[in-house]
C-alpha positions as CSV (number, residue, x, y, z in Angstrom):
1,X,-14.2,9.1,-19.0
2,X,-12.7,5.7,-18.1
3,X,-10.7,5.6,-21.3
4,X,-9.3,9.0,-20.7
5,X,-8.2,8.0,-17.1
6,X,-6.7,4.8,-18.4
7,X,-4.8,6.7,-21.1
8,X,-3.5,9.3,-18.6
9,X,-2.4,6.7,-16.0
10,X,-0.6,4.6,-18.7
11,X,0.8,6.8,-21.4
12,X,0.5,10.1,-19.7
13,X,2.9,9.0,-17.0
14,X,5.7,8.6,-19.5
15,X,6.5,12.3,-19.9
16,X,6.3,12.9,-16.2
17,X,8.9,10.2,-15.5
18,X,11.0,11.4,-18.4
19,X,11.2,14.9,-17.0
20,X,12.0,13.6,-13.6
21,X,14.8,11.3,-14.7
22,X,16.3,13.8,-17.1
23,X,16.2,16.5,-14.4
24,X,18.0,14.2,-12.0
25,X,20.5,13.3,-14.6
26,X,21.2,17.0,-15.4
27,X,21.3,18.4,-11.8
28,X,21.8,15.3,-9.6
29,X,21.3,15.6,-5.9
30,X,22.8,19.1,-5.8
31,X,19.4,20.7,-6.7
32,X,17.5,22.2,-3.8
33,X,14.1,20.7,-2.9
34,X,12.7,24.1,-3.5
35,X,13.5,24.6,-7.2
36,X,13.3,28.3,-7.2
37,X,16.4,28.5,-5.1
38,X,18.3,27.2,-8.1
39,X,17.0,29.8,-10.5
40,X,19.3,32.7,-11.2
41,X,17.7,35.9,-12.4
42,X,16.0,39.1,-11.2
43,X,14.3,39.0,-7.9
44,X,10.9,40.0,-9.4
45,X,11.0,36.9,-11.6
46,X,11.3,34.7,-8.4
47,X,8.5,36.8,-6.8
48,X,6.2,36.3,-9.8
49,X,6.9,32.5,-9.8
50,X,6.0,32.4,-6.1
51,X,2.8,34.3,-6.6
52,X,1.9,32.1,-9.6
53,X,2.5,28.9,-7.5
54,X,0.5,30.3,-4.6
55,X,-2.5,31.2,-6.8
56,X,-2.4,27.9,-8.6
57,X,-2.5,26.1,-5.2
58,X,-5.4,28.2,-4.0
59,X,-7.4,27.6,-7.2
60,X,-6.7,23.9,-7.2
61,X,-7.8,23.6,-3.6
62,X,-10.9,25.5,-4.3
63,X,-11.8,23.3,-7.2
64,X,-11.2,20.1,-5.2
65,X,-13.2,21.3,-2.2
66,X,-16.1,22.4,-4.4
67,X,-16.1,19.0,-6.0
68,X,-16.0,17.1,-2.7
69,X,-18.7,19.2,-1.2
70,X,-21.0,18.8,-4.2
71,X,-20.3,15.1,-4.3
72,X,-21.1,14.6,-0.6
73,X,-24.2,16.7,-0.9
74,X,-25.5,14.8,-4.0
75,X,-24.6,11.5,-2.3
76,X,-26.6,12.4,0.8
77,X,-29.6,13.6,-1.2
78,X,-29.5,10.4,-3.3
79,X,-29.3,8.2,-0.2
80,X,-32.2,10.1,1.4
81,X,-34.4,9.9,-1.6
82,X,-33.7,6.5,-3.0
83,X,-32.9,4.3,-0.1
84,X,-35.0,2.5,2.4
85,X,-34.8,5.0,5.1
86,X,-36.0,2.9,8.0
87,X,-33.4,0.2,7.4
88,X,-30.4,2.2,6.3
89,X,-30.9,5.4,8.3
90,X,-33.2,4.8,11.3
91,X,-32.0,8.1,12.9
92,X,-33.2,10.1,9.9
93,X,-36.8,8.9,10.2
94,X,-39.0,10.9,12.5
95,X,-40.9,8.6,14.9
96,X,-43.0,10.4,17.5
97,X,-42.5,9.2,21.0
98,X,-45.3,8.6,23.4
């Protein structure tokens, strides 16, 4: 996993920067910040591109939130099971009052 991340953040960044610089070289600052404004073609094509971008954003957010929730849940369970509860989390230990 670490090798894949190192590979992505070193060699995988090169194509991303190449596309960025070539795009700026080709269009300059005349390109709109919303790239679909620059596309000429039928209106249904722009509509489909907007729908695809919306669905991709919804799916990506769902995946990220699911991972974050499961990570926080597993972290909380791990901390409760394998830590010294009285030292680390005194508010989680039930102590009857008199």
